[in-house]
Residue, then its C-alpha position, 0 to 999 in steps of 0.5 A: m500499499k501506498i503511503e498517500n492511501h493510508p487512512a491517516f493521510k485522507e482527508p476526514t469525512k464531512q457530513d453531506l451538507p450545502r457548502i452555506c451549512y459550513i460558510l454560516g455554521g462554521e466547519d466544526n459545528p456546520l448549521k444543519i438542513g432545517e435547523h432554524f436560527a434567528l439573525d441578530y437585527d432588532c426587528v427579528k431577534n430571537e425570532f428563529i425563523y430562517f433555515i437552510d433547504s436541502k438545496g442549500n438556499v437560506c430560506v425564511d420560515n414565515y414567507s416560504r421565500h428565499l433570503g434576500d441577497d442583500t441580507l444573505c451577503d451580510i450574514i456570509n460576512h458577519p456570521e456573529k449575527i447568526i443566533r442559533r438555538i441552543q443544542f439540548d441534550e437527551n436528558e435535557k430534553a426528557l426533563f422537558k417533556a416531563f415538565h411539559a406533561l405537567g404544563y410547566d413550559y416556561w423556563c427562564r434563567q433570573r438575573d441571579g442565575y436561578l433556573w425557574a419552570s412556570d406554567h405562564e409566561p413570565m414577563l422581563e422587567n428591569n432585566d429580571f423575570v416577573f411571574p403573572c399572578g396565579s402562576r405556578a413556578h418552580h425553582l430548579g437551582k443554578e446548576f441545571l441547563p447552564h447553557l441557558a444565560v441570564g435573562q433567557m427564556i424558553n418555550v419549552a411546548a414550542y421547542l419541543e414541537s420544533e424537535d418533532k418536525 
């Protein structure tokens, strides 16, 4: 066997994804086909309405159309404007399902670092979450879901629904 044919000298295989997935997500963690993401613009921040289709088109979910050339050029040149959804492991997803079955669909990280689960959507006031009167909220500690940052909230029902697609 010639040395250049040895497996150690071959290029590592990449997933079979359109090149735009690697451009926007990075070589080590490319965007996946159908993975929804947001853009860091005031009008669309935290609206995960963008995705890449199987043909490599960057699409806008709400309108079933391709992203405009000007915006596409901007995010290619500034991939830091792409906001990806937090990726949860299987244990975290299982806990989401259990809490969802009990009606606790809103999880948020308070300014003090504590994680809370609530049956009603909390409001963000003065950089902290306030739970509506009559809502049930449970304190889950500081250690769980460390990748959910202070001031972030996740709608577990919507997350689980999008995972099923």
